[in-house]
mmCIF entry with sequence, helices, sheets and N, C-alpha, C, O atoms, coordinates in Angstrom:
data_MODEL
# 
_entry.id   MODEL 
# 
_entity.id                         1 
_entity.type                       polymer 
_entity.pdbx_number_of_molecules   1 
# 
_entity_poly.entity_id                      1 
_entity_poly.type                           'polypeptide(L)' 
_entity_poly.nstd_linkage                   no 
_entity_poly.nstd_monomer                   no 
_entity_poly.pdbx_seq_one_letter_code       
;(UNK)(UNK)(UNK)(UNK)(UNK)(UNK)(UNK)(UNK)(UNK)(UNK)(UNK)(UNK)(UNK)(UNK)(UNK)(UNK)
(UNK)(UNK)(UNK)(UNK)(UNK)(UNK)(UNK)(UNK)(UNK)(UNK)(UNK)(UNK)(UNK)(UNK)(UNK)(UNK)
(UNK)(UNK)(UNK)(UNK)(UNK)(UNK)(UNK)(UNK)
;
_entity_poly.pdbx_seq_one_letter_code_can   XXXXXXXXXXXXXXXXXXXXXXXXXXXXXXXXXXXXXXXX 
_entity_poly.pdbx_strand_id                 A 
# 
loop_
_entity_poly_seq.entity_id 
_entity_poly_seq.num 
_entity_poly_seq.mon_id 
_entity_poly_seq.hetero 
1 1  UNK n 
1 2  UNK n 
1 3  UNK n 
1 4  UNK n 
1 5  UNK n 
1 6  UNK n 
1 7  UNK n 
1 8  UNK n 
1 9  UNK n 
1 10 UNK n 
1 11 UNK n 
1 12 UNK n 
1 13 UNK n 
1 14 UNK n 
1 15 UNK n 
1 16 UNK n 
1 17 UNK n 
1 18 UNK n 
1 19 UNK n 
1 20 UNK n 
1 21 UNK n 
1 22 UNK n 
1 23 UNK n 
1 24 UNK n 
1 25 UNK n 
1 26 UNK n 
1 27 UNK n 
1 28 UNK n 
1 29 UNK n 
1 30 UNK n 
1 31 UNK n 
1 32 UNK n 
1 33 UNK n 
1 34 UNK n 
1 35 UNK n 
1 36 UNK n 
1 37 UNK n 
1 38 UNK n 
1 39 UNK n 
1 40 UNK n 
# 
_struct_asym.id          A 
_struct_asym.entity_id   1 
# 
loop_
_struct_conf.conf_type_id 
_struct_conf.id 
_struct_conf.pdbx_PDB_helix_id 
_struct_conf.beg_label_comp_id 
_struct_conf.beg_label_asym_id 
_struct_conf.beg_label_seq_id 
_struct_conf.pdbx_beg_PDB_ins_code 
_struct_conf.end_label_comp_id 
_struct_conf.end_label_asym_id 
_struct_conf.end_label_seq_id 
_struct_conf.pdbx_end_PDB_ins_code 
_struct_conf.beg_auth_comp_id 
_struct_conf.beg_auth_asym_id 
_struct_conf.beg_auth_seq_id 
_struct_conf.end_auth_comp_id 
_struct_conf.end_auth_asym_id 
_struct_conf.end_auth_seq_id 
_struct_conf.pdbx_PDB_helix_class 
_struct_conf.details 
_struct_conf.pdbx_PDB_helix_length 
HELX_P HELX_P1 AA1 UNK A 5  ? UNK A 15 ? UNK A 5  UNK A 15 1 ? 11 
HELX_P HELX_P2 AA2 UNK A 22 ? UNK A 38 ? UNK A 22 UNK A 38 1 ? 17 
# 
_struct_conf_type.id          HELX_P 
_struct_conf_type.criteria    ? 
_struct_conf_type.reference   ? 
# 
loop_
_atom_site.group_PDB 
_atom_site.id 
_atom_site.type_symbol 
_atom_site.label_atom_id 
_atom_site.label_alt_id 
_atom_site.label_comp_id 
_atom_site.label_asym_id 
_atom_site.label_entity_id 
_atom_site.label_seq_id 
_atom_site.pdbx_PDB_ins_code 
_atom_site.Cartn_x 
_atom_site.Cartn_y 
_atom_site.Cartn_z 
_atom_site.occupancy 
_atom_site.B_iso_or_equiv 
_atom_site.pdbx_formal_charge 
_atom_site.auth_seq_id 
_atom_site.auth_comp_id 
_atom_site.auth_asym_id 
_atom_site.auth_atom_id 
_atom_site.pdbx_PDB_model_num 
ATOM 1   N N  . UNK A 1 1  ? 0.868   -1.221 0.050  1.00 0.00 ? 1  UNK A N  1 
ATOM 2   C CA . UNK A 1 1  ? 0.010   -0.004 -0.013 1.00 0.00 ? 1  UNK A CA 1 
ATOM 3   C C  . UNK A 1 1  ? 0.885   1.259  0.001  1.00 0.00 ? 1  UNK A C  1 
ATOM 4   O O  . UNK A 1 1  ? 1.779   1.383  0.839  1.00 0.00 ? 1  UNK A O  1 
ATOM 5   N N  . UNK A 1 2  ? 0.632   2.183  -0.915 1.00 0.00 ? 2  UNK A N  1 
ATOM 6   C CA . UNK A 1 2  ? 1.399   3.428  -0.985 1.00 0.00 ? 2  UNK A CA 1 
ATOM 7   C C  . UNK A 1 2  ? 0.745   4.411  -0.090 1.00 0.00 ? 2  UNK A C  1 
ATOM 8   O O  . UNK A 1 2  ? -0.459  4.652  -0.172 1.00 0.00 ? 2  UNK A O  1 
ATOM 9   N N  . UNK A 1 3  ? 1.583   5.011  0.816  1.00 0.00 ? 3  UNK A N  1 
ATOM 10  C CA . UNK A 1 3  ? 1.040   5.996  1.730  1.00 0.00 ? 3  UNK A CA 1 
ATOM 11  C C  . UNK A 1 3  ? 1.781   7.290  1.594  1.00 0.00 ? 3  UNK A C  1 
ATOM 12  O O  . UNK A 1 3  ? 2.954   7.303  1.219  1.00 0.00 ? 3  UNK A O  1 
ATOM 13  N N  . UNK A 1 4  ? 1.121   8.372  1.890  1.00 0.00 ? 4  UNK A N  1 
ATOM 14  C CA . UNK A 1 4  ? 1.753   9.693  1.765  1.00 0.00 ? 4  UNK A CA 1 
ATOM 15  C C  . UNK A 1 4  ? 2.983   9.853  2.649  1.00 0.00 ? 4  UNK A C  1 
ATOM 16  O O  . UNK A 1 4  ? 3.107   9.124  3.633  1.00 0.00 ? 4  UNK A O  1 
ATOM 17  N N  . UNK A 1 5  ? 3.907   10.780 2.344  1.00 0.00 ? 5  UNK A N  1 
ATOM 18  C CA . UNK A 1 5  ? 5.058   10.970 3.192  1.00 0.00 ? 5  UNK A CA 1 
ATOM 19  C C  . UNK A 1 5  ? 4.738   11.284 4.685  1.00 0.00 ? 5  UNK A C  1 
ATOM 20  O O  . UNK A 1 5  ? 5.406   10.822 5.610  1.00 0.00 ? 5  UNK A O  1 
ATOM 21  N N  . UNK A 1 6  ? 3.742   12.046 4.835  1.00 0.00 ? 6  UNK A N  1 
ATOM 22  C CA . UNK A 1 6  ? 3.381   12.467 6.276  1.00 0.00 ? 6  UNK A CA 1 
ATOM 23  C C  . UNK A 1 6  ? 2.886   11.253 7.062  1.00 0.00 ? 6  UNK A C  1 
ATOM 24  O O  . UNK A 1 6  ? 3.160   11.124 8.255  1.00 0.00 ? 6  UNK A O  1 
ATOM 25  N N  . UNK A 1 7  ? 2.116   10.315 6.346  1.00 0.00 ? 7  UNK A N  1 
ATOM 26  C CA . UNK A 1 7  ? 1.735   9.197  7.104  1.00 0.00 ? 7  UNK A CA 1 
ATOM 27  C C  . UNK A 1 7  ? 2.822   8.337  7.363  1.00 0.00 ? 7  UNK A C  1 
ATOM 28  O O  . UNK A 1 7  ? 2.905   7.821  8.478  1.00 0.00 ? 7  UNK A O  1 
ATOM 29  N N  . UNK A 1 8  ? 3.764   8.080  6.397  1.00 0.00 ? 8  UNK A N  1 
ATOM 30  C CA . UNK A 1 8  ? 5.022   7.301  6.616  1.00 0.00 ? 8  UNK A CA 1 
ATOM 31  C C  . UNK A 1 8  ? 5.787   7.865  7.804  1.00 0.00 ? 8  UNK A C  1 
ATOM 32  O O  . UNK A 1 8  ? 6.247   7.104  8.656  1.00 0.00 ? 8  UNK A O  1 
ATOM 33  N N  . UNK A 1 9  ? 5.928   9.161  7.873  1.00 0.00 ? 9  UNK A N  1 
ATOM 34  C CA . UNK A 1 9  ? 6.640   9.818  8.993  1.00 0.00 ? 9  UNK A CA 1 
ATOM 35  C C  . UNK A 1 9  ? 5.986   9.464  10.393 1.00 0.00 ? 9  UNK A C  1 
ATOM 36  O O  . UNK A 1 9  ? 6.666   9.217  11.389 1.00 0.00 ? 9  UNK A O  1 
ATOM 37  N N  . UNK A 1 10 ? 4.729   9.463  10.375 1.00 0.00 ? 10 UNK A N  1 
ATOM 38  C CA . UNK A 1 10 ? 4.028   9.228  11.593 1.00 0.00 ? 10 UNK A CA 1 
ATOM 39  C C  . UNK A 1 10 ? 4.288   7.721  11.977 1.00 0.00 ? 10 UNK A C  1 
ATOM 40  O O  . UNK A 1 10 ? 4.588   7.417  13.132 1.00 0.00 ? 10 UNK A O  1 
ATOM 41  N N  . UNK A 1 11 ? 4.171   6.849  11.034 1.00 0.00 ? 11 UNK A N  1 
ATOM 42  C CA . UNK A 1 11 ? 4.412   5.397  11.266 1.00 0.00 ? 11 UNK A CA 1 
ATOM 43  C C  . UNK A 1 11 ? 5.834   5.268  11.825 1.00 0.00 ? 11 UNK A C  1 
ATOM 44  O O  . UNK A 1 11 ? 6.094   4.601  12.827 1.00 0.00 ? 11 UNK A O  1 
ATOM 45  N N  . UNK A 1 12 ? 6.734   5.951  11.110 1.00 0.00 ? 12 UNK A N  1 
ATOM 46  C CA . UNK A 1 12 ? 8.218   5.829  11.630 1.00 0.00 ? 12 UNK A CA 1 
ATOM 47  C C  . UNK A 1 12 ? 8.383   6.432  13.088 1.00 0.00 ? 12 UNK A C  1 
ATOM 48  O O  . UNK A 1 12 ? 9.178   5.938  13.888 1.00 0.00 ? 12 UNK A O  1 
ATOM 49  N N  . UNK A 1 13 ? 7.608   7.500  13.382 1.00 0.00 ? 13 UNK A N  1 
ATOM 50  C CA . UNK A 1 13 ? 7.652   8.074  14.666 1.00 0.00 ? 13 UNK A CA 1 
ATOM 51  C C  . UNK A 1 13 ? 7.139   7.153  15.750 1.00 0.00 ? 13 UNK A C  1 
ATOM 52  O O  . UNK A 1 13 ? 7.695   7.124  16.847 1.00 0.00 ? 13 UNK A O  1 
ATOM 53  N N  . UNK A 1 14 ? 6.068   6.384  15.462 1.00 0.00 ? 14 UNK A N  1 
ATOM 54  C CA . UNK A 1 14 ? 5.448   5.525  16.433 1.00 0.00 ? 14 UNK A CA 1 
ATOM 55  C C  . UNK A 1 14 ? 6.325   4.337  16.563 1.00 0.00 ? 14 UNK A C  1 
ATOM 56  O O  . UNK A 1 14 ? 6.308   3.690  17.610 1.00 0.00 ? 14 UNK A O  1 
ATOM 57  N N  . UNK A 1 15 ? 7.104   4.000  15.553 1.00 0.00 ? 15 UNK A N  1 
ATOM 58  C CA . UNK A 1 15 ? 7.958   2.713  15.627 1.00 0.00 ? 15 UNK A CA 1 
ATOM 59  C C  . UNK A 1 15 ? 9.036   2.931  16.822 1.00 0.00 ? 15 UNK A C  1 
ATOM 60  O O  . UNK A 1 15 ? 9.509   1.966  17.422 1.00 0.00 ? 15 UNK A O  1 
ATOM 61  N N  . UNK A 1 16 ? 9.371   4.213  17.106 1.00 0.00 ? 16 UNK A N  1 
ATOM 62  C CA . UNK A 1 16 ? 10.377  4.377  18.134 1.00 0.00 ? 16 UNK A CA 1 
ATOM 63  C C  . UNK A 1 16 ? 9.873   4.189  19.536 1.00 0.00 ? 16 UNK A C  1 
ATOM 64  O O  . UNK A 1 16 ? 10.641  4.260  20.495 1.00 0.00 ? 16 UNK A O  1 
ATOM 65  N N  . UNK A 1 17 ? 8.567   3.946  19.665 1.00 0.00 ? 17 UNK A N  1 
ATOM 66  C CA . UNK A 1 17 ? 8.023   3.740  21.014 1.00 0.00 ? 17 UNK A CA 1 
ATOM 67  C C  . UNK A 1 17 ? 8.387   2.277  21.385 1.00 0.00 ? 17 UNK A C  1 
ATOM 68  O O  . UNK A 1 17 ? 8.391   1.401  20.520 1.00 0.00 ? 17 UNK A O  1 
ATOM 69  N N  . UNK A 1 18 ? 8.692   2.026  22.683 1.00 0.00 ? 18 UNK A N  1 
ATOM 70  C CA . UNK A 1 18 ? 8.970   0.743  23.201 1.00 0.00 ? 18 UNK A CA 1 
ATOM 71  C C  . UNK A 1 18 ? 7.806   -0.285 22.880 1.00 0.00 ? 18 UNK A C  1 
ATOM 72  O O  . UNK A 1 18 ? 6.635   -0.039 23.169 1.00 0.00 ? 18 UNK A O  1 
ATOM 73  N N  . UNK A 1 19 ? 8.216   -1.455 22.264 1.00 0.00 ? 19 UNK A N  1 
ATOM 74  C CA . UNK A 1 19 ? 7.294   -2.524 21.979 1.00 0.00 ? 19 UNK A CA 1 
ATOM 75  C C  . UNK A 1 19 ? 6.454   -2.314 20.795 1.00 0.00 ? 19 UNK A C  1 
ATOM 76  O O  . UNK A 1 19 ? 5.567   -3.132 20.552 1.00 0.00 ? 19 UNK A O  1 
ATOM 77  N N  . UNK A 1 20 ? 6.656   -1.237 19.988 1.00 0.00 ? 20 UNK A N  1 
ATOM 78  C CA . UNK A 1 20 ? 5.810   -0.949 18.794 1.00 0.00 ? 20 UNK A CA 1 
ATOM 79  C C  . UNK A 1 20 ? 6.794   -1.343 17.536 1.00 0.00 ? 20 UNK A C  1 
ATOM 80  O O  . UNK A 1 20 ? 7.880   -0.792 17.350 1.00 0.00 ? 20 UNK A O  1 
ATOM 81  N N  . UNK A 1 21 ? 6.281   -2.321 16.747 1.00 0.00 ? 21 UNK A N  1 
ATOM 82  C CA . UNK A 1 21 ? 7.057   -2.787 15.561 1.00 0.00 ? 21 UNK A CA 1 
ATOM 83  C C  . UNK A 1 21 ? 6.426   -2.030 14.390 1.00 0.00 ? 21 UNK A C  1 
ATOM 84  O O  . UNK A 1 21 ? 5.579   -1.164 14.607 1.00 0.00 ? 21 UNK A O  1 
ATOM 85  N N  . UNK A 1 22 ? 6.817   -2.337 13.176 1.00 0.00 ? 22 UNK A N  1 
ATOM 86  C CA . UNK A 1 22 ? 6.211   -1.626 11.932 1.00 0.00 ? 22 UNK A CA 1 
ATOM 87  C C  . UNK A 1 22 ? 4.720   -1.939 11.720 1.00 0.00 ? 22 UNK A C  1 
ATOM 88  O O  . UNK A 1 22 ? 3.962   -1.044 11.344 1.00 0.00 ? 22 UNK A O  1 
ATOM 89  N N  . UNK A 1 23 ? 4.325   -3.063 11.929 1.00 0.00 ? 23 UNK A N  1 
ATOM 90  C CA . UNK A 1 23 ? 2.851   -3.414 11.665 1.00 0.00 ? 23 UNK A CA 1 
ATOM 91  C C  . UNK A 1 23 ? 1.987   -2.861 12.684 1.00 0.00 ? 23 UNK A C  1 
ATOM 92  O O  . UNK A 1 23 ? 0.854   -2.476 12.396 1.00 0.00 ? 23 UNK A O  1 
ATOM 93  N N  . UNK A 1 24 ? 2.479   -2.793 13.929 1.00 0.00 ? 24 UNK A N  1 
ATOM 94  C CA . UNK A 1 24 ? 1.624   -2.138 14.999 1.00 0.00 ? 24 UNK A CA 1 
ATOM 95  C C  . UNK A 1 24 ? 1.597   -0.591 14.827 1.00 0.00 ? 24 UNK A C  1 
ATOM 96  O O  . UNK A 1 24 ? 0.601   0.063  15.137 1.00 0.00 ? 24 UNK A O  1 
ATOM 97  N N  . UNK A 1 25 ? 2.705   -0.042 14.331 1.00 0.00 ? 25 UNK A N  1 
ATOM 98  C CA . UNK A 1 25 ? 2.693   1.351  14.097 1.00 0.00 ? 25 UNK A CA 1 
ATOM 99  C C  . UNK A 1 25 ? 1.770   1.792  12.925 1.00 0.00 ? 25 UNK A C  1 
ATOM 100 O O  . UNK A 1 25 ? 1.108   2.829  12.969 1.00 0.00 ? 25 UNK A O  1 
ATOM 101 N N  . UNK A 1 26 ? 1.772   0.998  11.954 1.00 0.00 ? 26 UNK A N  1 
ATOM 102 C CA . UNK A 1 26 ? 0.867   1.164  10.810 1.00 0.00 ? 26 UNK A CA 1 
ATOM 103 C C  . UNK A 1 26 ? -0.631  1.082  11.198 1.00 0.00 ? 26 UNK A C  1 
ATOM 104 O O  . UNK A 1 26 ? -1.488  1.860  10.777 1.00 0.00 ? 26 UNK A O  1 
ATOM 105 N N  . UNK A 1 27 ? -0.836  0.111  12.000 1.00 0.00 ? 27 UNK A N  1 
ATOM 106 C CA . UNK A 1 27 ? -2.248  0.041  12.506 1.00 0.00 ? 27 UNK A CA 1 
ATOM 107 C C  . UNK A 1 27 ? -2.704  1.182  13.335 1.00 0.00 ? 27 UNK A C  1 
ATOM 108 O O  . UNK A 1 27 ? -3.809  1.696  13.161 1.00 0.00 ? 27 UNK A O  1 
ATOM 109 N N  . UNK A 1 28 ? -1.844  1.591  14.253 1.00 0.00 ? 28 UNK A N  1 
ATOM 110 C CA . UNK A 1 28 ? -2.157  2.668  15.059 1.00 0.00 ? 28 UNK A CA 1 
ATOM 111 C C  . UNK A 1 28 ? -2.355  3.988  14.250 1.00 0.00 ? 28 UNK A C  1 
ATOM 112 O O  . UNK A 1 28 ? -3.218  4.794  14.594 1.00 0.00 ? 28 UNK A O  1 
ATOM 113 N N  . UNK A 1 29 ? -1.579  4.192  13.214 1.00 0.00 ? 29 UNK A N  1 
ATOM 114 C CA . UNK A 1 29 ? -1.718  5.321  12.358 1.00 0.00 ? 29 UNK A CA 1 
ATOM 115 C C  . UNK A 1 29 ? -2.947  5.303  11.742 1.00 0.00 ? 29 UNK A C  1 
ATOM 116 O O  . UNK A 1 29 ? -3.672  6.296  11.812 1.00 0.00 ? 29 UNK A O  1 
ATOM 117 N N  . UNK A 1 30 ? -3.337  4.152  11.052 1.00 0.00 ? 30 UNK A N  1 
ATOM 118 C CA . UNK A 1 30 ? -4.669  4.000  10.296 1.00 0.00 ? 30 UNK A CA 1 
ATOM 119 C C  . UNK A 1 30 ? -5.779  4.242  11.312 1.00 0.00 ? 30 UNK A C  1 
ATOM 120 O O  . UNK A 1 30 ? -6.771  4.886  10.970 1.00 0.00 ? 30 UNK A O  1 
ATOM 121 N N  . UNK A 1 31 ? -5.663  3.778  12.484 1.00 0.00 ? 31 UNK A N  1 
ATOM 122 C CA . UNK A 1 31 ? -6.754  3.869  13.554 1.00 0.00 ? 31 UNK A CA 1 
ATOM 123 C C  . UNK A 1 31 ? -6.950  5.421  13.780 1.00 0.00 ? 31 UNK A C  1 
ATOM 124 O O  . UNK A 1 31 ? -8.060  5.949  13.730 1.00 0.00 ? 31 UNK A O  1 
ATOM 125 N N  . UNK A 1 32 ? -5.924  6.022  14.002 1.00 0.00 ? 32 UNK A N  1 
ATOM 126 C CA . UNK A 1 32 ? -5.902  7.623  14.368 1.00 0.00 ? 32 UNK A CA 1 
ATOM 127 C C  . UNK A 1 32 ? -6.599  8.231  13.162 1.00 0.00 ? 32 UNK A C  1 
ATOM 128 O O  . UNK A 1 32 ? -7.504  9.033  13.393 1.00 0.00 ? 32 UNK A O  1 
ATOM 129 N N  . UNK A 1 33 ? -6.290  7.948  11.917 1.00 0.00 ? 33 UNK A N  1 
ATOM 130 C CA . UNK A 1 33 ? -6.881  8.569  10.794 1.00 0.00 ? 33 UNK A CA 1 
ATOM 131 C C  . UNK A 1 33 ? -8.292  8.273  10.698 1.00 0.00 ? 33 UNK A C  1 
ATOM 132 O O  . UNK A 1 33 ? -9.085  9.149  10.353 1.00 0.00 ? 33 UNK A O  1 
ATOM 133 N N  . UNK A 1 34 ? -8.656  7.105  10.977 1.00 0.00 ? 34 UNK A N  1 
ATOM 134 C CA . UNK A 1 34 ? -10.086 6.698  11.041 1.00 0.00 ? 34 UNK A CA 1 
ATOM 135 C C  . UNK A 1 34 ? -10.955 7.491  12.027 1.00 0.00 ? 34 UNK A C  1 
ATOM 136 O O  . UNK A 1 34 ? -12.032 8.009  11.732 1.00 0.00 ? 34 UNK A O  1 
ATOM 137 N N  . UNK A 1 35 ? -10.362 7.526  13.238 1.00 0.00 ? 35 UNK A N  1 
ATOM 138 C CA . UNK A 1 35 ? -10.991 8.284  14.339 1.00 0.00 ? 35 UNK A CA 1 
ATOM 139 C C  . UNK A 1 35 ? -11.203 9.843  13.895 1.00 0.00 ? 35 UNK A C  1 
ATOM 140 O O  . UNK A 1 35 ? -12.233 10.465 14.152 1.00 0.00 ? 35 UNK A O  1 
ATOM 141 N N  . UNK A 1 36 ? -10.173 10.343 13.247 1.00 0.00 ? 36 UNK A N  1 
ATOM 142 C CA . UNK A 1 36 ? -10.269 11.829 12.917 1.00 0.00 ? 36 UNK A CA 1 
ATOM 143 C C  . UNK A 1 36 ? -11.448 11.933 11.795 1.00 0.00 ? 36 UNK A C  1 
ATOM 144 O O  . UNK A 1 36 ? -12.227 12.885 11.762 1.00 0.00 ? 36 UNK A O  1 
ATOM 145 N N  . UNK A 1 37 ? -11.486 10.892 10.923 1.00 0.00 ? 37 UNK A N  1 
ATOM 146 C CA . UNK A 1 37 ? -12.510 11.027 9.793  1.00 0.00 ? 37 UNK A CA 1 
ATOM 147 C C  . UNK A 1 37 ? -13.849 11.054 10.469 1.00 0.00 ? 37 UNK A C  1 
ATOM 148 O O  . UNK A 1 37 ? -14.767 11.735 10.011 1.00 0.00 ? 37 UNK A O  1 
ATOM 149 N N  . UNK A 1 38 ? -13.985 10.279 11.615 1.00 0.00 ? 38 UNK A N  1 
ATOM 150 C CA . UNK A 1 38 ? -15.387 10.078 12.224 1.00 0.00 ? 38 UNK A CA 1 
ATOM 151 C C  . UNK A 1 38 ? -15.677 11.287 13.086 1.00 0.00 ? 38 UNK A C  1 
ATOM 152 O O  . UNK A 1 38 ? -16.803 11.441 13.559 1.00 0.00 ? 38 UNK A O  1 
ATOM 153 N N  . UNK A 1 39 ? -14.660 12.185 13.315 1.00 0.00 ? 39 UNK A N  1 
ATOM 154 C CA . UNK A 1 39 ? -14.926 13.369 14.042 1.00 0.00 ? 39 UNK A CA 1 
ATOM 155 C C  . UNK A 1 39 ? -14.687 13.244 15.605 1.00 0.00 ? 39 UNK A C  1 
ATOM 156 O O  . UNK A 1 39 ? -15.082 14.080 16.418 1.00 0.00 ? 39 UNK A O  1 
ATOM 157 N N  . UNK A 1 40 ? -14.019 12.142 15.903 1.00 0.00 ? 40 UNK A N  1 
ATOM 158 C CA . UNK A 1 40 ? -13.741 11.880 17.347 1.00 0.00 ? 40 UNK A CA 1 
ATOM 159 C C  . UNK A 1 40 ? -12.585 12.703 17.860 1.00 0.00 ? 40 UNK A C  1 
ATOM 160 O O  . UNK A 1 40 ? -12.229 12.603 19.034 1.00 0.00 ? 40 UNK A O  1 
# 
């Protein structure tokens, strides 16, 4: 899946958190975007 550079940067930033790998970081990012779209 091709993602925008800003989304890639967020994923990379989340990967620096302890215990967060690349797949978890991507899932967290997509979850945050979905919440934002819902107006939460």
